C-alpha positions, 0 to 999 in steps of 0.5 A, spaced: 602 290 534 609 290 530 612 284 534 606 280 533 606 282 526 614 279 526 612 273 529 606 272 524 611 273 518 616 268 521 610 263 523 608 263 516 615 262 513 617 257 517 610 253 515 612 253 508 619 251 510 617 245 514 612 243 508 618 243 503 623 240 508 618 234 508 617 234 501 625 234 500 626 228 505 621 224 502 624 225 495 631 224 498 628 217 501 626 215 494 633 216 491 636 213 497 632 207 496 633 207 488 640 207 488 641 203 495 645 209 498 645 206 505 648 199 503 653 202 498 656 207 504 656 201 509 660 197 504 665 203 503 666 204 510 667 196 511 672 196 505 676 202 508 677 198 514 679 191 511 683 194 505 688 188 504 691 188 497 689 182 493 685 179 498 678 182 498 676 180 505 670 185 504 667 181 499 668 175 503 665 178 509 659 180 505 658 173 502 658 170 510 651 167 511 651 172 518 651 178 513 647 175 508 641 174 513 641 181 514 640 183 507 633 185 504 633 180 498 637 175 496 643 178 492 642 185 495 647 187 500 645 190 507 644 197 509 646 195 516 650 190 520 651 190 528 657 190 531 656 183 534 655 180 527 661 184 524 666 181 529 663 174 528 663 174 521 670 177 520 673 172 525 670 166 521 673 169 514 680 171 517 681 165 522 676 159 520 674 154 525 673 147 524 669 142 528 675 138 530 679 144 533 675 150 536 678 157 535 683 160 540 686 166 541 693 163 539 690 160 532 686 167 531 693 171 532 697 166 528 691 167 522 692 174 523 699 174 522 699 172 515 695 178 513 699 181 507 696 188 509 701 191 514 696 196 516 690 191 517 695 186 520 697 191 525 690 193 527 688 186 529 694 184 532 694 190 537 687 188 539 688 181 540 695 182 544 691 187 548 685 182 550 690 178 555 689 171 552 681 172 552 678 171 545 671 174 547 675 180 549 678 181 543 671 180 539 669 186 544 675 190 541 673 189 534 666 191 535 668 197 538 673 198 532 667 197 528 662 202 532 667 207 531 668 206 524 660 206 523 660 213 527 664 216 521 660 212 516 654 215 519 657 222 518 659 221 511 652 219 509 649 225 513 653 230 508 651 226 502 644 226 504 644 234 505 647 235 498 641 231 495 636 235 499 639 241 497 639 239 490 632 237 490 630 243 494 633 247 489 629 244 484 623 244 488 623 251 490 624 253 483 618 249 481 613 252 486 617 259 486 618 258 493 622 265 494 623 267 501 624 274 499 617 274 496 614 270 501 616 275 507 614 281 502 607 278 501 606 276 509 608 282 511 603 286 507 597 282 507 594 281 514 589 276 512 594 272 509 598 272 515 592 270 519 590 264 515 598 261 515 598 262 523 591 258 523 594 253 519 600 252 522 597 252 529 593 246 526 599 243 524 603 243 530 596 241 534 595 235 530 602 232 528 607 229 533 614 228 532 613 221 530 608 222 525 612 228 522 617 222 521 612 218 517 610 223 513 617 223 509 614 217 505 607 221 503 609 225 497 602 225 495 600 228 502 606 233 501 603 235 494 597 237 497 600 241 503 604 245 498 598 246 494 594 249 500 599 254 502 600 256 494 596 262 494 599 267 494 605 266 498 608 261 493 607 259 486 608 261 479 602 266 476 599 264 470 596 271 469 602 273 464 598 280 463 599 283 470 606 286 470 605 287 477 604 280 479 610 279 484 609 271 482 611 272 475 618 272 473 621 279 473 623 282 467 629 286 470 636 284 472 635 286 479 629 283 480 631 276 477 637 277 481 633 277 487 628 272 485 634 267 484 637 269 491 630 268 494 630 261 491 637 260 494 635 262 501 629 257 501 633 251 498 639 253 504 633 253 509 630 246 507 637 243 508 636 244 516 631 239 515 623 238 517 624 236 525 628 243 525 623 247 522 617 243 526 621 245 533 622 252 530 614 252 529 612 250 535 617 255 539 614 261 535 607 259 536 608 258 543 612 265 544 606 268 540 601 265 545 605 267 551 605 274 548 598 275 548 594 278 554 588 274 556 582 277 553 578 278 559 583 282 562 583 287 556 575 287 556 576 290 564 581 295 562 577 298 556 571 298 561 575 302 566 
């Protein structure tokens, strides 16, 4: 009984974390689109690769027709560039080919030797010299250089996204009173509430796949409806200001206020883990709970004996 109660509390808490994580992911995507965060992070990564003093190779690269073609609209910058397009555009910027004279490894090396920035010049010359006279091999090395840089850029974006999600999560948790300590207390003491949360969690895991979960990030209206579904009584602020025992009111003691802030912070940190993490966690805990329950028929037979 005690083990089952613990699992039911974990299931209810995980469901709330999941719903809030979906909401924060959706809001983060809206913020990223409004401020073009992906495009700006990509440009920053390319600019770090092509630093060259007064010669702004980054601006020339993004103005290249191959790169411009990947932008969503005219005048905007792309949020993704393939390594193949990057190497082709870079060679055109550094060593433009003419109709009368195709680009060769020698002409490419001669153009790269004129680059003022010593670091960029040395990096590209090292790739060209190690290509053993094969311009396609040099292009492939530039593509690998770009892929390695983009792996670091992806890390930059993920860290920035986590900061945004935490800030959004903190505001959302404060707005809906998503206090982890309060939720645990309510779920632990209310069997009917636990059963309702477990039923809702089971329904969500059965009706939602990982692909559908990712698609829900943009459905803020659906997220708002789900938050309202679980907003009685595990989360939410109470409007009954006369009931001093209502735990969904703002505490009137310093200790209670500190615990309230701590509970909201715990929820905010949990949201940073992301909706996929909590969806997998919910599936695992529900499966663990189901595997721990004995079959009903066997229980009937034992009681008859």
